[in-house]
C-alpha angles and dihedrals in degrees: 000000000000123000122258114279108212109040135047094215096055122086139169118203126222094215117153089227090073094240122136129200110232124212127283113277119226087269092053099248126139124230134193135203124202125226091267092057098252116138120235135177120257117248097252112029135044120246121243103169125016119205131198105236137352093234091064090054098056130073112287091232140341087271096050105150091214090064106098090219088064095050119119113274094248090056093049090049091051092052090048097045097048097063090041095053091041091051090051093054092042094053095038086064089064093071109020086084090057088079088055096052095100090053092046087053089052097045097045099029095235135138123261092256091052091045088058092060093092086059093045097047092044088054091047088058087065089060095059104026097070090043088060099039104039101060091040089053089053090052102037107016143269106260100072090048090060094048096045093044092050093050095046093048092052097044098044094044090050090053091048092049092050096046125114093191123082094213089051090051092053096044096049093043086057092046091048091056094039092052097037106040101074089092089071089071100028093052092065090053090048091056089051089051096054104032133049113257091256094049093043090061091057097040091044096063090083090051091047091048093060099074088055101037093048099056091039095055094037097086091049093048092045094049094053094042093050093049090056093044100053092262092293102162090206089075089064084070099034091057090063091055088051089054094048101039094079089059092070096094091047093053090049090054095050118109134199114283103179109112095213093051095045092051092044093051091045092050090050091050091049091049094238095128105108094205141317127239113206121205127211120276093249093051091048091047090050091053091050091050091051090048091052090054092053096092090052090046091050091049091052101045104028110082089191092059095039096054094038088049093052090046095054094035095062095054090043091051090049088055088055091046089062087073088072104026096051091053092048097043101041096040095048100037103032105016095237122172124223095272093050090048090051090053090056088071091067090083089058090051090051087053089054089056090053088051090054090051091049092050091048091050095054091042090057098039104034113015104041095045088053090050089054093045095050098036092245096315094116123157115246089232088078086075091064099072091093091054091051085066098036095053090070096044098060095060090044091054094045095049089046092051092045100055107031105063107099134118092255092057121073113250092239091069098065090036090059089056085077090070099068090036093054091041094053096040096054093038089058092045095048090052093045096049096045089045092052094046093049091045097052099029129204096314098063105010095105093053091043092053090046089051090055089048092055091066096037098051094040090060091039090056095048103043099067090055096064106020094091092051090052092052092047092046104049103015134252098286099048095037089057091044093055091060092041091056090050089053089053089057089057095055095095094054100087091040092055091050091045094056101028101029097108092054091049091049091053089057093054120121090216130061110276139180106285096203 
């Protein structure tokens, strides 16, 4: 019997025993029916829901209006823009509070390192939040993740902003990120749901840009807000709520995009579900717990994700280290205030724009021609061309930034070092994320992206705590050089994946792109 036409997760076997494997249920379990129509469990996995036929659980036709890829363009744009704007506000909140650190020190009588803990714990929430949300979204759908994340981010940040206790500030900053950061992983899966793989890579660059643009602009936004609010550090949190509040109508309009969930709900509405078998609460809870650990499992056993995670994590952590090093360098060498320091980040943002142009160039000249030539069966390694350029730019920017700040050198010279650094950092990240999504596909892309985020945000949380001590200990030039030399060691990573990626994908423990 031929395989199902319209969906990658739906298969019919050609076994001589006249059994056919039905589609994945929303909880990811396989089911079988025998030739006489009786349902039976598969050999390996327990059944949760049992459906009547596989044909009823696939799209009715290639033009099925329930298929998110057939939605009107305005609707697809809405579902692409909402996670992108949300991710920008979410990540901007990481660093807006950096401008308020001196006032937190004053209010709570703590050291600078301790005053940075609201930044560190907020960033740590990004490590665990996607690990919880992304596998659950794959099992139960995307929409409720968006709604619950939005509510928790708003409520917990509001409590943190209104607190008069430093422990309360830290705890609720962590909870805000833990409860609100799942969108960072689920958003990538949403783009895969509503766009073809080739289009998702192009549309997704705005979503991928957000985790870099947010933290980079945060210190500038925070500095200007605090000056107009009598240096009340609470406004460095309130401003994020002001940015996100207008998104409320958009979140209410969002619909489910997960294919499995849409088909399951439609089958239930049509009455084509034969019956449902409910498992005990403890069994269900155990399955959820195992699903939550999947990103960590992928990070531990997938060499592709581990090394790609370390590669992107270092540049990401260096972006976070600028929170401390910019303050130290530009205050001590050039006597800048917080607003002037915030403006220094503009060069990094310009670098991000060059990275987008670079990605678009290779997409048009390398990736899309290959899509046409192969009929869509393009190898994910074609997404790595941008990183082959970016891997050189990060060391250039870091060495430049390390050795130019001195009173005899105009301040614009070290500031311009942010351009190649930002260019290389985002170029590497764009390549890495599109490569991971195209390697693991719709089924596991959310967990794969969350796995990458585990490494990135762990280093991002840690680096700001010790970066100032490194600069004070060994001096501006050698402190910057240490990190620049580490970036040199990472140069071979995208080249190894470019030439050996197919062999590495074959050794994966999870289904990967076979092209």
